[in-house]
MARNU-600876 format. One record per atom (N, C-alpha, C): z, x, y; residue in one letter. Coordinates in pm, whole numbers, padded with zeros to 5 digits, always signed. Example, Ala and Ser with C-alpha at 12.3 -4.5 7.8 and 13.67 -1.06 7.14 Angstrom:
REM MARNU-600876
+00780+01319-00569A/+00780+01230-00450A/+00780+01320-00330A/+00708+01285-00225S/+00714+01367-00106S/+00787+01290+00003S/
END
This chain:
REM MARNU-600876
-01298-01549-00781M/-01197-01451-00746M/-01199-01332-00840M/-01268-01339-00948A/-01271-01230-01044A/-01342-01107-00988A/-01430-01129-00889E/-01502-01014-00834E/-01425-00942-00723E/-01311-00998-00680D/-01232-00933-00575D/-01168-00806-00627D/-01186-00698-00551K/-01124-00570-00589K/-00990-00557-00520K/-00905-00477-00579F/-00774-00452-00520F/-00789-00368-00394F/-00726-00411-00287D/-00731-00338-00159D/-00609-00248-00149D/-00634-00119-00139R/-00523-00024-00130R/-00448-00036+00001R/-00516-00081+00105G/-00452-00092+00234G/-00478+00029+00323G/-00522+00138+00264S/-00550+00259+00342S/-00653+00343+00270S/-00743+00400+00348A/-00845+00489+00293A/-00810+00634+00322A/-00689+00657+00374L/-00649+00794+00410L/-00593+00864+00287L/-00678+00933+00217T/-00635+01006+00099T/-00725+01128+00080T/-00669+01234+00021I/-00749+01353-00007I/-00782+01364-00154I/-00738+01263-00232F/-00760+01266-00376F/-00868+01166-00415F/-00931+01192-00527K/-01039+01105-00574K/-00987+00980-00643K/-00869+00988-00703N/-00816+00869-00770N/-00665+00855-00746N/-00616+00736-00773D/-00475+00705-00747D/-00381+00779-00841D/-00425+00801-00964R/-00337+00866-01062R/-00304+01009-01017R/-00403+01082-00970Q/-00379+01219-00923Q/-00290+01218-00800Q/-00312+01124-00711E/-00230+01114-00590E/-00085+01083-00625E/-00064+00993-00719D/+00073+00959-00761D/+00141+01077-00828D/+00068+01152-00909F/+00126+01267-00978F/+00166+01375-00878F/+00080+01405-00782I/+00113+01506-00681I/+00233+01461-00598I/+00239+01333-00563A/+00354+01281-00488A/+00483+01295-00568A/+00476+01271-00699L/+00594+01288-00785L/+00639+01433-00789L/+00546+01526-00803V/+00580+01668-00807V/+00643+01712-00675V/+00586+01670-00564I/+00640+01708-00433I/+00780+01650-00414I/+00800+01525-00455S/+00933+01465-00438S/+01037+01534-00526S/+00999+01573-00647L/+01093+01646-00732L/+01125+01784-00675L/+01027+01849-00616L/+01049+01978-00553L/+01144+01966-00434L/+01124+01864-00352I/+01213+01842-00239I/+01355+01812-00287I/+01368+01729-00392A/+01500+01698-00446A/+01569+01823-00499A/+01493+01910-00564L/+01550+02035-00616L/+01597+02124-00502L/+01517+02137-00396L/+01556+02220-00282L/+01681+02164-00214L/+01690+02033-00200V/+01809+01972-00141V/+01930+01998-00229V/+01914+01988-00360Y/+02024+02013-00453Y/+02073+02156-00444Y/+01979+02252-00430L/+02016+02392-00428L/+02078+02437-00295L/+02033+02380-00184F/+02076+02431-00053F/+02180+02345+00017F/+02217+02233-00040V/+02317+02148+00025V/+02443+02144-00057V/
END
């Protein structure tokens, strides 16, 4: 079982690695939260 790799469950991504994808998702979510805070 040591040779089994982690399965992400989806290959639909535009980023080369998970860390960059997670960082961009965090930035987008913070931007959306800021816009909701300002306009609501």
